[in-house]
mmCIF file of the N, C-alpha and C atoms, coordinates in Angstrom:
data_MODEL
# 
_entry.id   MODEL 
# 
loop_
_atom_site.group_PDB 
_atom_site.id 
_atom_site.type_symbol 
_atom_site.label_atom_id 
_atom_site.label_alt_id 
_atom_site.label_comp_id 
_atom_site.label_asym_id 
_atom_site.label_entity_id 
_atom_site.label_seq_id 
_atom_site.pdbx_PDB_ins_code 
_atom_site.Cartn_x 
_atom_site.Cartn_y 
_atom_site.Cartn_z 
_atom_site.occupancy 
_atom_site.B_iso_or_equiv 
_atom_site.pdbx_formal_charge 
_atom_site.auth_seq_id 
_atom_site.auth_comp_id 
_atom_site.auth_asym_id 
_atom_site.auth_atom_id 
_atom_site.pdbx_PDB_model_num 
ATOM 1   N N  . MET A 1 1  ? -3.366  -7.068 -15.661 1.00 0.00 ? 1  MET A N  1 
ATOM 2   C CA . MET A 1 1  ? -4.321  -8.004 -16.218 1.00 0.00 ? 1  MET A CA 1 
ATOM 3   C C  . MET A 1 1  ? -3.765  -8.573 -17.525 1.00 0.00 ? 1  MET A C  1 
ATOM 4   N N  . ILE A 1 2  ? -4.427  -8.385 -18.615 1.00 0.00 ? 2  ILE A N  1 
ATOM 5   C CA . ILE A 1 2  ? -4.031  -9.058 -19.846 1.00 0.00 ? 2  ILE A CA 1 
ATOM 6   C C  . ILE A 1 2  ? -3.092  -8.221 -20.705 1.00 0.00 ? 2  ILE A C  1 
ATOM 7   N N  . LEU A 1 3  ? -3.417  -6.968 -20.912 1.00 0.00 ? 3  LEU A N  1 
ATOM 8   C CA . LEU A 1 3  ? -2.692  -6.143 -21.872 1.00 0.00 ? 3  LEU A CA 1 
ATOM 9   C C  . LEU A 1 3  ? -1.681  -5.203 -21.236 1.00 0.00 ? 3  LEU A C  1 
ATOM 10  N N  . GLY A 1 4  ? -1.483  -5.257 -19.951 1.00 0.00 ? 4  GLY A N  1 
ATOM 11  C CA . GLY A 1 4  ? -0.504  -4.415 -19.283 1.00 0.00 ? 4  GLY A CA 1 
ATOM 12  C C  . GLY A 1 4  ? -0.968  -3.006 -18.977 1.00 0.00 ? 4  GLY A C  1 
ATOM 13  N N  . VAL A 1 5  ? -2.253  -2.770 -19.069 1.00 0.00 ? 5  VAL A N  1 
ATOM 14  C CA . VAL A 1 5  ? -2.782  -1.433 -18.839 1.00 0.00 ? 5  VAL A CA 1 
ATOM 15  C C  . VAL A 1 5  ? -2.630  -1.024 -17.378 1.00 0.00 ? 5  VAL A C  1 
ATOM 16  N N  . CYS A 1 6  ? -2.905  -1.910 -16.466 1.00 0.00 ? 6  CYS A N  1 
ATOM 17  C CA . CYS A 1 6  ? -2.834  -1.563 -15.042 1.00 0.00 ? 6  CYS A CA 1 
ATOM 18  C C  . CYS A 1 6  ? -1.413  -1.189 -14.638 1.00 0.00 ? 6  CYS A C  1 
ATOM 19  N N  . GLU A 1 7  ? -0.445  -1.936 -15.100 1.00 0.00 ? 7  GLU A N  1 
ATOM 20  C CA . GLU A 1 7  ? 0.945   -1.630 -14.781 1.00 0.00 ? 7  GLU A CA 1 
ATOM 21  C C  . GLU A 1 7  ? 1.364   -0.305 -15.410 1.00 0.00 ? 7  GLU A C  1 
ATOM 22  N N  . TRP A 1 8  ? 0.968   -0.070 -16.649 1.00 0.00 ? 8  TRP A N  1 
ATOM 23  C CA . TRP A 1 8  ? 1.271   1.188  -17.339 1.00 0.00 ? 8  TRP A CA 1 
ATOM 24  C C  . TRP A 1 8  ? 0.634   2.369  -16.619 1.00 0.00 ? 8  TRP A C  1 
ATOM 25  N N  . LEU A 1 9  ? -0.626  2.206  -16.231 1.00 0.00 ? 9  LEU A N  1 
ATOM 26  C CA . LEU A 1 9  ? -1.347  3.277  -15.558 1.00 0.00 ? 9  LEU A CA 1 
ATOM 27  C C  . LEU A 1 9  ? -0.777  3.541  -14.164 1.00 0.00 ? 9  LEU A C  1 
ATOM 28  N N  . SER A 1 10 ? -0.343  2.505  -13.477 1.00 0.00 ? 10 SER A N  1 
ATOM 29  C CA . SER A 1 10 ? 0.243   2.698  -12.155 1.00 0.00 ? 10 SER A CA 1 
ATOM 30  C C  . SER A 1 10 ? 1.551   3.473  -12.246 1.00 0.00 ? 10 SER A C  1 
ATOM 31  N N  . GLY A 1 11 ? 2.300   3.256  -13.302 1.00 0.00 ? 11 GLY A N  1 
ATOM 32  C CA . GLY A 1 11 ? 3.521   4.023  -13.503 1.00 0.00 ? 11 GLY A CA 1 
ATOM 33  C C  . GLY A 1 11 ? 3.239   5.484  -13.795 1.00 0.00 ? 11 GLY A C  1 
ATOM 34  N N  . LYS A 1 12 ? 2.182   5.746  -14.539 1.00 0.00 ? 12 LYS A N  1 
ATOM 35  C CA . LYS A 1 12 ? 1.809   7.130  -14.874 1.00 0.00 ? 12 LYS A CA 1 
ATOM 36  C C  . LYS A 1 12 ? 1.261   7.879  -13.657 1.00 0.00 ? 12 LYS A C  1 
ATOM 37  N N  . LEU A 1 13 ? 0.489   7.201  -12.823 1.00 0.00 ? 13 LEU A N  1 
ATOM 38  C CA . LEU A 1 13 ? -0.180  7.856  -11.703 1.00 0.00 ? 13 LEU A CA 1 
ATOM 39  C C  . LEU A 1 13 ? 0.554   7.697  -10.370 1.00 0.00 ? 13 LEU A C  1 
ATOM 40  N N  . ASN A 1 14 ? 1.638   6.918  -10.356 1.00 0.00 ? 14 ASN A N  1 
ATOM 41  C CA . ASN A 1 14 ? 2.389   6.631  -9.122  1.00 0.00 ? 14 ASN A CA 1 
ATOM 42  C C  . ASN A 1 14 ? 1.495   6.033  -8.031  1.00 0.00 ? 14 ASN A C  1 
ATOM 43  N N  . ILE A 1 15 ? 0.655   5.092  -8.446  1.00 0.00 ? 15 ILE A N  1 
ATOM 44  C CA . ILE A 1 15 ? -0.225  4.361  -7.533  1.00 0.00 ? 15 ILE A CA 1 
ATOM 45  C C  . ILE A 1 15 ? 0.137   2.884  -7.648  1.00 0.00 ? 15 ILE A C  1 
ATOM 46  N N  . ASP A 1 16 ? 0.012   2.156  -6.558  1.00 0.00 ? 16 ASP A N  1 
ATOM 47  C CA . ASP A 1 16 ? 0.311   0.731  -6.561  1.00 0.00 ? 16 ASP A CA 1 
ATOM 48  C C  . ASP A 1 16 ? -0.568  0.004  -7.579  1.00 0.00 ? 16 ASP A C  1 
ATOM 49  N N  . VAL A 1 17 ? 0.018   -0.901 -8.321  1.00 0.00 ? 17 VAL A N  1 
ATOM 50  C CA . VAL A 1 17 ? -0.700  -1.612 -9.380  1.00 0.00 ? 17 VAL A CA 1 
ATOM 51  C C  . VAL A 1 17 ? -1.844  -2.447 -8.818  1.00 0.00 ? 17 VAL A C  1 
ATOM 52  N N  . THR A 1 18 ? -1.718  -2.942 -7.605  1.00 0.00 ? 18 THR A N  1 
ATOM 53  C CA . THR A 1 18 ? -2.780  -3.738 -7.003  1.00 0.00 ? 18 THR A CA 1 
ATOM 54  C C  . THR A 1 18 ? -4.040  -2.907 -6.781  1.00 0.00 ? 18 THR A C  1 
ATOM 55  N N  . VAL A 1 19 ? -3.870  -1.662 -6.383  1.00 0.00 ? 19 VAL A N  1 
ATOM 56  C CA . VAL A 1 19 ? -5.012  -0.774 -6.175  1.00 0.00 ? 19 VAL A CA 1 
ATOM 57  C C  . VAL A 1 19 ? -5.743  -0.547 -7.494  1.00 0.00 ? 19 VAL A C  1 
ATOM 58  N N  . ILE A 1 20 ? -5.012  -0.322 -8.558  1.00 0.00 ? 20 ILE A N  1 
ATOM 59  C CA . ILE A 1 20 ? -5.626  -0.089 -9.864  1.00 0.00 ? 20 ILE A CA 1 
ATOM 60  C C  . ILE A 1 20 ? -6.351  -1.339 -10.349 1.00 0.00 ? 20 ILE A C  1 
ATOM 61  N N  . ARG A 1 21 ? -5.773  -2.496 -10.138 1.00 0.00 ? 21 ARG A N  1 
ATOM 62  C CA . ARG A 1 21 ? -6.435  -3.746 -10.538 1.00 0.00 ? 21 ARG A CA 1 
ATOM 63  C C  . ARG A 1 21 ? -7.734  -3.953 -9.764  1.00 0.00 ? 21 ARG A C  1 
ATOM 64  N N  . ILE A 1 22 ? -7.721  -3.641 -8.479  1.00 0.00 ? 22 ILE A N  1 
ATOM 65  C CA . ILE A 1 22 ? -8.938  -3.772 -7.670  1.00 0.00 ? 22 ILE A CA 1 
ATOM 66  C C  . ILE A 1 22 ? -10.009 -2.816 -8.179  1.00 0.00 ? 22 ILE A C  1 
ATOM 67  N N  . ILE A 1 23 ? -9.611  -1.598 -8.537  1.00 0.00 ? 23 ILE A N  1 
ATOM 68  C CA . ILE A 1 23 ? -10.566 -0.622 -9.072  1.00 0.00 ? 23 ILE A CA 1 
ATOM 69  C C  . ILE A 1 23 ? -11.205 -1.147 -10.352 1.00 0.00 ? 23 ILE A C  1 
ATOM 70  N N  . PHE A 1 24 ? -10.397 -1.705 -11.258 1.00 0.00 ? 24 PHE A N  1 
ATOM 71  C CA . PHE A 1 24 ? -10.945 -2.243 -12.504 1.00 0.00 ? 24 PHE A CA 1 
ATOM 72  C C  . PHE A 1 24 ? -11.906 -3.399 -12.236 1.00 0.00 ? 24 PHE A C  1 
ATOM 73  N N  . VAL A 1 25 ? -11.563 -4.275 -11.310 1.00 0.00 ? 25 VAL A N  1 
ATOM 74  C CA . VAL A 1 25 ? -12.444 -5.408 -10.998 1.00 0.00 ? 25 VAL A CA 1 
ATOM 75  C C  . VAL A 1 25 ? -13.770 -4.907 -10.432 1.00 0.00 ? 25 VAL A C  1 
ATOM 76  N N  . VAL A 1 26 ? -13.713 -3.926 -9.534  1.00 0.00 ? 26 VAL A N  1 
ATOM 77  C CA . VAL A 1 26 ? -14.932 -3.365 -8.964  1.00 0.00 ? 26 VAL A CA 1 
ATOM 78  C C  . VAL A 1 26 ? -15.779 -2.710 -10.051 1.00 0.00 ? 26 VAL A C  1 
ATOM 79  N N  . LEU A 1 27 ? -15.138 -1.978 -10.962 1.00 0.00 ? 27 LEU A N  1 
ATOM 80  C CA . LEU A 1 27 ? -15.884 -1.345 -12.046 1.00 0.00 ? 27 LEU A CA 1 
ATOM 81  C C  . LEU A 1 27 ? -16.561 -2.367 -12.952 1.00 0.00 ? 27 LEU A C  1 
ATOM 82  N N  . VAL A 1 28 ? -15.879 -3.462 -13.211 1.00 0.00 ? 28 VAL A N  1 
ATOM 83  C CA . VAL A 1 28 ? -16.466 -4.508 -14.064 1.00 0.00 ? 28 VAL A CA 1 
ATOM 84  C C  . VAL A 1 28 ? -17.641 -5.170 -13.358 1.00 0.00 ? 28 VAL A C  1 
ATOM 85  N N  . LEU A 1 29 ? -17.471 -5.507 -12.094 1.00 0.00 ? 29 LEU A N  1 
ATOM 86  C CA . LEU A 1 29 ? -18.525 -6.213 -11.376 1.00 0.00 ? 29 LEU A CA 1 
ATOM 87  C C  . LEU A 1 29 ? -19.706 -5.305 -11.032 1.00 0.00 ? 29 LEU A C  1 
ATOM 88  N N  . ALA A 1 30 ? -19.441 -4.054 -10.712 1.00 0.00 ? 30 ALA A N  1 
ATOM 89  C CA . ALA A 1 30 ? -20.509 -3.164 -10.270 1.00 0.00 ? 30 ALA A CA 1 
ATOM 90  C C  . ALA A 1 30 ? -21.251 -2.506 -11.430 1.00 0.00 ? 30 ALA A C  1 
ATOM 91  N N  . PHE A 1 31 ? -20.501 -2.022 -12.403 1.00 0.00 ? 31 PHE A N  1 
ATOM 92  C CA . PHE A 1 31 ? -21.129 -1.218 -13.448 1.00 0.00 ? 31 PHE A CA 1 
ATOM 93  C C  . PHE A 1 31 ? -20.947 -1.775 -14.857 1.00 0.00 ? 31 PHE A C  1 
ATOM 94  N N  . GLY A 1 32 ? -19.986 -2.648 -15.053 1.00 0.00 ? 32 GLY A N  1 
ATOM 95  C CA . GLY A 1 32 ? -19.717 -3.181 -16.387 1.00 0.00 ? 32 GLY A CA 1 
ATOM 96  C C  . GLY A 1 32 ? -18.917 -2.237 -17.269 1.00 0.00 ? 32 GLY A C  1 
ATOM 97  N N  . THR A 1 33 ? -18.535 -1.084 -16.731 1.00 0.00 ? 33 THR A N  1 
ATOM 98  C CA . THR A 1 33 ? -17.796 -0.104 -17.529 1.00 0.00 ? 33 THR A CA 1 
ATOM 99  C C  . THR A 1 33 ? -16.298 -0.339 -17.505 1.00 0.00 ? 33 THR A C  1 
ATOM 100 N N  . GLY A 1 34 ? -15.834 -1.192 -16.621 1.00 0.00 ? 34 GLY A N  1 
ATOM 101 C CA . GLY A 1 34 ? -14.402 -1.439 -16.505 1.00 0.00 ? 34 GLY A CA 1 
ATOM 102 C C  . GLY A 1 34 ? -13.804 -2.015 -17.768 1.00 0.00 ? 34 GLY A C  1 
ATOM 103 N N  . ILE A 1 35 ? -14.550 -2.856 -18.464 1.00 0.00 ? 35 ILE A N  1 
ATOM 104 C CA . ILE A 1 35 ? -14.045 -3.479 -19.689 1.00 0.00 ? 35 ILE A CA 1 
ATOM 105 C C  . ILE A 1 35 ? -13.854 -2.433 -20.779 1.00 0.00 ? 35 ILE A C  1 
ATOM 106 N N  . LEU A 1 36 ? -14.823 -1.570 -20.948 1.00 0.00 ? 36 LEU A N  1 
ATOM 107 C CA . LEU A 1 36 ? -14.713 -0.514 -21.949 1.00 0.00 ? 36 LEU A CA 1 
ATOM 108 C C  . LEU A 1 36 ? -13.572 0.447  -21.596 1.00 0.00 ? 36 LEU A C  1 
ATOM 109 N N  . LEU A 1 37 ? -13.477 0.836  -20.338 1.00 0.00 ? 37 LEU A N  1 
ATOM 110 C CA . LEU A 1 37 ? -12.410 1.722  -19.895 1.00 0.00 ? 37 LEU A CA 1 
ATOM 111 C C  . LEU A 1 37 ? -11.051 1.078  -20.111 1.00 0.00 ? 37 LEU A C  1 
ATOM 112 N N  . TYR A 1 38 ? -10.938 -0.207 -19.817 1.00 0.00 ? 38 TYR A N  1 
ATOM 113 C CA . TYR A 1 38 ? -9.686  -0.936 -20.005 1.00 0.00 ? 38 TYR A CA 1 
ATOM 114 C C  . TYR A 1 38 ? -9.273  -0.930 -21.473 1.00 0.00 ? 38 TYR A C  1 
ATOM 115 N N  . LEU A 1 39 ? -10.218 -1.164 -22.374 1.00 0.00 ? 39 LEU A N  1 
ATOM 116 C CA . LEU A 1 39 ? -9.900  -1.171 -23.800 1.00 0.00 ? 39 LEU A CA 1 
ATOM 117 C C  . LEU A 1 39 ? -9.518  0.217  -24.308 1.00 0.00 ? 39 LEU A C  1 
ATOM 118 N N  . VAL A 1 40 ? -10.189 1.244  -23.817 1.00 0.00 ? 40 VAL A N  1 
ATOM 119 C CA . VAL A 1 40 ? -9.842  2.614  -24.213 1.00 0.00 ? 40 VAL A CA 1 
ATOM 120 C C  . VAL A 1 40 ? -8.434  2.956  -23.733 1.00 0.00 ? 40 VAL A C  1 
ATOM 121 N N  . LEU A 1 41 ? -8.112  2.600  -22.499 1.00 0.00 ? 41 LEU A N  1 
ATOM 122 C CA . LEU A 1 41 ? -6.769  2.872  -21.989 1.00 0.00 ? 41 LEU A CA 1 
ATOM 123 C C  . LEU A 1 41 ? -5.708  2.063  -22.728 1.00 0.00 ? 41 LEU A C  1 
ATOM 124 N N  . TRP A 1 42 ? -6.052  0.854  -23.156 1.00 0.00 ? 42 TRP A N  1 
ATOM 125 C CA . TRP A 1 42 ? -5.116  0.060  -23.941 1.00 0.00 ? 42 TRP A CA 1 
ATOM 126 C C  . TRP A 1 42 ? -4.820  0.748  -25.276 1.00 0.00 ? 42 TRP A C  1 
ATOM 127 N N  . LEU A 1 43 ? -5.854  1.307  -25.902 1.00 0.00 ? 43 LEU A N  1 
ATOM 128 C CA . LEU A 1 43 ? -5.639  2.044  -27.148 1.00 0.00 ? 43 LEU A CA 1 
ATOM 129 C C  . LEU A 1 43 ? -4.778  3.280  -26.927 1.00 0.00 ? 43 LEU A C  1 
ATOM 130 N N  . VAL A 1 44 ? -5.010  3.990  -25.857 1.00 0.00 ? 44 VAL A N  1 
ATOM 131 C CA . VAL A 1 44 ? -4.184  5.160  -25.540 1.00 0.00 ? 44 VAL A CA 1 
ATOM 132 C C  . VAL A 1 44 ? -2.743  4.732  -25.315 1.00 0.00 ? 44 VAL A C  1 
ATOM 133 N N  . LYS A 1 45 ? -2.554  3.645  -24.583 1.00 0.00 ? 45 LYS A N  1 
ATOM 134 C CA . LYS A 1 45 ? -1.209  3.124  -24.328 1.00 0.00 ? 45 LYS A CA 1 
ATOM 135 C C  . LYS A 1 45 ? -0.533  2.708  -25.625 1.00 0.00 ? 45 LYS A C  1 
ATOM 136 N N  . ALA A 1 46 ? -1.255  2.034  -26.494 1.00 0.00 ? 46 ALA A N  1 
ATOM 137 C CA . ALA A 1 46 ? -0.676  1.545  -27.741 1.00 0.00 ? 46 ALA A CA 1 
ATOM 138 C C  . ALA A 1 46 ? -0.330  2.697  -28.688 1.00 0.00 ? 46 ALA A C  1 
ATOM 139 N N  . LEU A 1 47 ? -1.154  3.730  -28.709 1.00 0.00 ? 47 LEU A N  1 
ATOM 140 C CA . LEU A 1 47 ? -0.922  4.844  -29.622 1.00 0.00 ? 47 LEU A CA 1 
ATOM 141 C C  . LEU A 1 47 ? 0.102   5.835  -29.086 1.00 0.00 ? 47 LEU A C  1 
ATOM 142 N N  . SER A 1 48 ? 0.406   5.775  -27.785 1.00 0.00 ? 48 SER A N  1 
ATOM 143 C CA . SER A 1 48 ? 1.359   6.725  -27.216 1.00 0.00 ? 48 SER A CA 1 
ATOM 144 C C  . SER A 1 48 ? 2.806   6.300  -27.387 1.00 0.00 ? 48 SER A C  1 
ATOM 145 N N  . LYS A 1 49 ? 3.043   5.121  -27.900 1.00 0.00 ? 49 LYS A N  1 
ATOM 146 C CA . LYS A 1 49 ? 4.424   4.636  -28.079 1.00 0.00 ? 49 LYS A CA 1 
ATOM 147 C C  . LYS A 1 49 ? 5.103   5.271  -29.227 1.00 0.00 ? 49 LYS A C  1 
# 
């Protein structure tokens, strides 16, 4: 998506990046929690460097 979280997470979990992107889209549309989760993971990614 925007900040590279899906690609980073797919590398960590060994899951296809498309699957992770679909999960985030479903979370955003169904529950609205995908945006918050995405930002939290971006912070974890940024602080782990």
